[in-house]
N, C-alpha and C positions, 0 to 999 in steps of 0.2 A: 504494499500500499504506499503509496508515494504522499509527499508533505500536498501537493494540489488536491489528491483524491481526500485528505482528510479535511483540508480548509474548506472545498464544496459540502461536505459534510455538515461540517459545522453551522456555514453558509446556509445552508439549505432547510437545518433544524431550526435557525433562529426565525428566517423568514417563515417558515412554519407555525413558529411560537408567536409569531408578531401577528401572523394574519388570523391565525384561530383565538387568540384574545383581544383582538380588538373591539369586536362588536363589544362586551362585556367592558373594556376599560373606557369606550368612547361615551357608553350609556352611561355609566355610575360618575363618569365626568360630566356629563349635561344636568344629571339626575341634582350631582349634588353642587353645582354652581348655581342652578335654578331655587334649590332650598337654600343656599347661603345667600340669595339677594333676597329671599323672602325673608329668611331671617333679618337682615341688615332694615329692611322695608319695616317689618313690625315690631323691631327690638326684642324678639324671643331668642334667647341665649340658651337654650336647649340641647345640650352635646349628644342626646340620642334621636334627635328629629331628622338627622339623615339619615340614618339606619336603615330604619324599616322600609322606606322609599326606594334606598338602593339595593337593598335584598329583594323587593318585589321586582325590581325592575331586571335584575339581573337573572331572577328566576324566570321571568319571561323572555329574555334573550335566550336564556338555553332553553326554554322548550322550543324560541321559534328556530333559532338559529343550530341547536344541539345537532343536529341530524346532519348538518356541514360539517362543523367540527368535526365530529366522529369520520364521517368519510374523509376529509383531507387529512386526519392524522392515519387512518387506517392504509389510505393511500399512498403516503408518504414511507411507513414501515414497511408495507409491502414492498415497495420498490427498493428499500434500502435492505430488506432480507431476499430478495430475486437478484442484489447487485453485488451481493458477499463473494459467489463466484469467481467474477472478473476482478474482485480487490483481492483477493488473493494470489493469484497469477499473477 
């Protein structure tokens, strides 16, 4: 296995991680900013107020995009395992 192959595997793994986690992170960011704006406007300083909406949005995103996320990860791992014979030789 060459250095280029290792770097390609690491790169593709990082890209996959970013692609799969992006929907959850973006949705949590949007909800967090919206709740923070609401807290600022109403001067409610409750620390746990952002937890429940983020949890609900994360669950909805997993329900909606979970199948796609799992498909992407399974495809990547299948390609990884299928490429092992070429890496060894």
